[in-house]
N, C-alpha and C positions, 0 to 999 in steps of 0.2 A: 545707518542703510548698512557699511559695509560688516559692523558688527552681525545685522542679520542674514547677514549671506553666507559669512563665514561658518554663522549657527548651522543654518538650511543645509550645505553641502557641507557637514561633518555629519547632518543629520543621516542624510545619503547615504553615508558610507557608512555608518555603523547599524544600518538598517541590512547595506548589503553584505558586513562580514557577520550580523548572529544572522543573515538568513536560511542558514542550516540546520538552526539549532530546534526547529519545529519539522518535530516527523512523526507518523505513529508507526512505523515500523522499524526495529534496527535490522541493521544489514545484515545480520546472521538470521533473522527469521525471515528476509528477502531470501537467502541463498538456499533453505529450506524448500520454501518456494518454488523457485528453480530448478530442483531436484527433481520434483517432482513433473518438471515438463516433457507434454508426449510425447514428444522426438527422442527424449531420455530413457522415458518408461519401457518405450518399444525396444530402443536397442537394451534394457534388462533384460525385455521378454526375449529378445533373441538370443542374447547368454546364455538363459538359463534354457533355451531349446537347443541349443548346441552343447548343452552337456549332457542333458538328460537321453539325444543321439547318443552322445559317447558313453552312454553306460549300452544302449541298443547293443550298437556297435558290434560288441565280440559277443555276444548271443550268438545260440545255436539255431536255425530259423526249427520252427515247428515241424513235428516228427508226421507222416502221413500214414495212417490208418487208411486199412482197406477190408475190407468186408463183403464175402460174394459166393458162389459155388461156381466147381468145376466140373465140365463134361455132363451135364446134364441132359437124361437122353427127352426128346423133344416128342417122338412118337409114344411113344412107354413110361410118360413120367416117373421115375421114383428115384429114390436112392441106395436101394440098395439090389436093385439087379441089373445095375450097370458097375464091373470091376474099376474105371476110375471115377465113378463119380464121388467129391468130397464137398464139403462146405470151407471156405478157408478165411480165417481171418490174420493179416500182416503187419509190420510198421516195419516202416522205412525212415533213416535217422540220416539227414546231409552233414557231412562234415565240411563247409569251406574251410579256405588256408588262413590257418591262422594269421602266419604272417599279413595277409588281408583283411581279417576282418581286425585285429590289432593297428593296424595303419589308418583304416576307416576311422577306429574311436580315436586314435590321436587326431587326426584332421579334424574333427568335431570339435575337441578339446580347443586345437592351433583356433578354429574359427573363433569359438568361445572365448578364446584370450584376445582376439582378433576383435572380437565386438566390445569386449570390456574397455579396451583402450580407446577405441571409439567413443565409446561414452563419455571416458574420461577426457578424451580431447574437445567432442562437444560438447559438453560442461563448461570446460575452460573458455570456450569460444562467447557462448551465450552469458557467461557469469562477466566476460570483456567488456561485452555488447550491452547487458545491465549496469554496468559500470558508465561507461561512455554516454547514456540516457538521464541518467541520475544528475551524471555532469551539466549535460545538459538543459537540463530540469532548472539547475541551478541558475545556467547561465542566462537563461531566458528571465527568469523573473530578476535578478540580477539588474539586468539589461531595462525591465521595464520600469525599476524604481528610476536606472540614469535616465532615461527615457519622460518621467515625469519632471524630474529634478529641472531637465531641458526645459521642458515645456513653461516651469516656471520660472528658468532664468529667460525665456524670452519673452515671459509676459512684464519682467520686470523691465527686461530691455526694453520692450514698446515704450515701456515709460516713459524712460529714458533719453531715449530719441524723442516721443512725442511733446519730452520739456525742453529738448533744444530746438524744435524746433518752433516751438511759440521762445523761447528768444531770440529766433533769427537767424540762426544757424540752417546752413543747405543741407539738412538730414534727412529731406523727404526719402530719398533713394533706399535706406536702410530699412524703411517699415518693410518695401517690396523686399529685400532681404530677409527679412523675420519673415514673413508671412512663407518665403520658400523655406526655412530650415525650418518652421514648422511644420510645414506639408511634409516635409522628409519623416519627422520625427511619426508624423501620424500615421506615413506608410511603414516606418521602423514597426510601429505597435501592432499592425496589421498583421506585418511579415513575423513577428511574434509570436501571434496569435494562432496561425496556423502551424507554426513548427513545435508550438507546445501543444496543439491536438493530435499532430503526426507520431508526438513521442511519445503522450500518453498510450495511444494504436498499440504503437511496439510494447507499451511495459504492461499492457494489459496481455499482449501475447507471452510474454515471459513470464510474469508471475501472476496472472490475473488479476489485478488491479493496480490502481495509480498511486504510488508511495509518493511521499516528500521526505526524502532518507536523503541525510549526506552521504558521500562516496566515504568507502574507507581510505586509511593513510595510504598511500600509494608510494611504491620504492621500486626502480627500475630494476630488474632483476639481472645477474651477469649470466655471459652463457660461458661455460667451461671451455668450448671446443668443441665437446662431444656431440657427434648426431643426433645420439640417443637421446639426448634431452631433449630433443621439441617431438613433441604430440603426432606429428603427423610422421614423424618418422618413426616415431614405436607401432603406428597401424602396420606401416609399410614393411616394416620388419616382421612383424606379427602374420602379413601378407606371404612373405618369404615364407617363415615355418609351414602354414599350412600349403604351398607349394612341393614342399620335400618331403608332405606326407602323402601329397599326391603322386609322387614320384616313386615311393615306396610301394602303395598302392598296384601301382602300375606293372614293377617288379615282381608282387606276388600272385600274378596272377600266371606266371611260368611254372608257381607249385601247383600240386594235385588238388584238384578240390575230391577228397572219398566219400563213398555215401556207405551204408550197411541197408540190407534189409531184412529181415525175418518173416516166414510165414509158416502157421501151423492149419493143417489139412485134416480136417477131420470125415473119417468113412464110415458111414453105417453097414453093421455086417448083414451081409446076405442070405438066402435059404440054401445057394451053391459056393459060400466061398468066406472064408476069417477074415472080417472084418481089420484093420490096422490104419492108425493116425500116421501123419508122415509132418513132416521138419523140413523146410526150404529155407536154406542161407544164401545170400548172397553181398558179395562186397563189388564196389562199383569205384572206380578213380579217371579224372580225366587225363588225357595227355594234349598237349599243345602244338598239336598237327600242325594247326594253322596260323602260328606264332607272325610268321609275315605279314599274314592279312590280319592280323588282331591284336596280339600282344606287340609288336615291337612298334605300331604307327601309336599305340596308346602311350607306352613307354616314352616316344620320341617327342607327342602332344603334350605330355607332365611335363616335361626336360624343358619344353619351351616356355609353357606356363611358369616355369621356378624361373628360367629369364628372365621372362617379364616383369614378374615380381623383383626380382632385382634390381633390373632398370630401374622401376618406378620407386624404389629404395633412394636410388641416387636421384633420382629428378626430386624426390621429397623433399632426402637432406639439400641439397643443392637451392631448394626454392624454398626452404624454413630459413637458411641463413640468410638469402639475401631479404628477405620480407624483414628478418631480426635486422640487420643493417639498416633498411630503410624506415622502419620505427623506432631506431635507434637516432637518426638522423632527423625525424619531427620531433622527439623529444628534444634533441640540442637546439632544435632551431625554434620551438616553442620558447624556451628558454632565453636563447639568446633574445628573439621578440620580446618578452617581456622584461629583459633588463634595458633594454632600446626605449620600450616605453615607459618605463618608470625613470627611466634619465628625461626621457620629454616632457614628464609631469612635472618634474622637479622644474624643468628649465620655465615651462609657462609658468609655473607657482613663484619662481624669482620675478619673472617677467611682471607677474598680478603685482607682487609687491611693489616693485620699485613703481608703478602704474598709481598703487594706492599711496604711496608717498607725494608723487607729484600732485594726487588729487587734493589730497589732504595739505597739500602748500596751497591751493585754490589757483592750480596754473590749469591742469589740463581738465578732461569730463569723466566722469565714470564709466562711460560705453565702454572703452577696452578694457577695465575691471571684468565686467559681464564676461565679454567676449572674449578671456582669458579663460574662464571661468567654464564658461560653457564648452573649449576646447577642452579641458581637463576632464568633461565628463564624458567626450567622445572618446578621449584617451583611456576614459576610465573602462567605456563600453569594450574596445577593442584588447585590451587586459583579460577581460572576462572571456571574449572567445578565443584570446589564447590559451587561457585556465583549461577550459574544457577541451580545447585539441590536447593539450599536454597531456591532461588527466587518461584520454580517450587514446590516448600514443602508449602509454606506460600498461595500461590496461590490456589492451592487445600484444603488446608487445610481451608482456607477461603469459598470457594466455597460448603464447606457441609453447614457453617452456612446462617440462614436468614438474609440478608440485615434488619438491621430497617428501 
């Protein structure tokens, strides 16, 4: 019987070890699918739109063409009987401040760069969530195997306790305990099924399918201490640049907006006067006469927006560094827990060996040995939980930092 138990336990551990080997897609393929996530595609289109707006911002407004007649007599309609009567065609072109146009173009380019930074940050977050979900899938499958192994052990333990009862030992109470623990295993299986369904739904949202893919090798990235190493800070920094162009645009409103108009007036020669054509030209420019009511408030608003963006930059740097420290602590905690659990398993296995020696000497019973093996299975289930927590923490920590 001891040899059979050892073989079953080894088979369960081998199954857990080989679990990640069965998968349909590589992680690189999943990353390609993840890059097509609608939220990322939307940001890509937004960035493209901003780049196109930057190209359009420096262009001149469309010229205005006018066609008409001037001083046409009503009661004696004629183009030749009245000296001022003429047909006119004109062209008017406005020349907005070049500084303002360049500021608007720079703002659009800065928005495009900010959107690109936001898309990179979003992809890093989604990638981390994908890794966390895959780690959870592995954890659930491993714990299913361990639950099955525990259930088999309870069957075996029931048989051992039944033999002890038949032998006259007072062990009836153990049967109730075994049934209670078996019910716990059943509840665990139900809960694992629920968790698996929830994770499958989240995987469908991320990559459009439910993969059985092992997580990639994970190594915790080290932070250099520079705030701009964080995705969130880069997005906030790009937002500051956007507001700087807003200040430049507000300043440009003090500069004049020029305009030019040229009109050609054609006259038809009458019987009593010699006809001649006219050309009229006009140049216009704006004067910031109402600067206190218009330009100055806009400049103050632009500067306030820049100050707000700078404060959001500081807040993003503080939040990102705090988040990094929190996740690093979570990784360390999981590593410590794994070491403790491994030591506990070693201690329980030593106790199992001692109980086995006692049993083989013909003194003790076999139930304590099975109890020890069940305890090991419980500890291994906890190890799977800590492994998933560690993988998720490392993935989310790495997602905070910009990959070189």
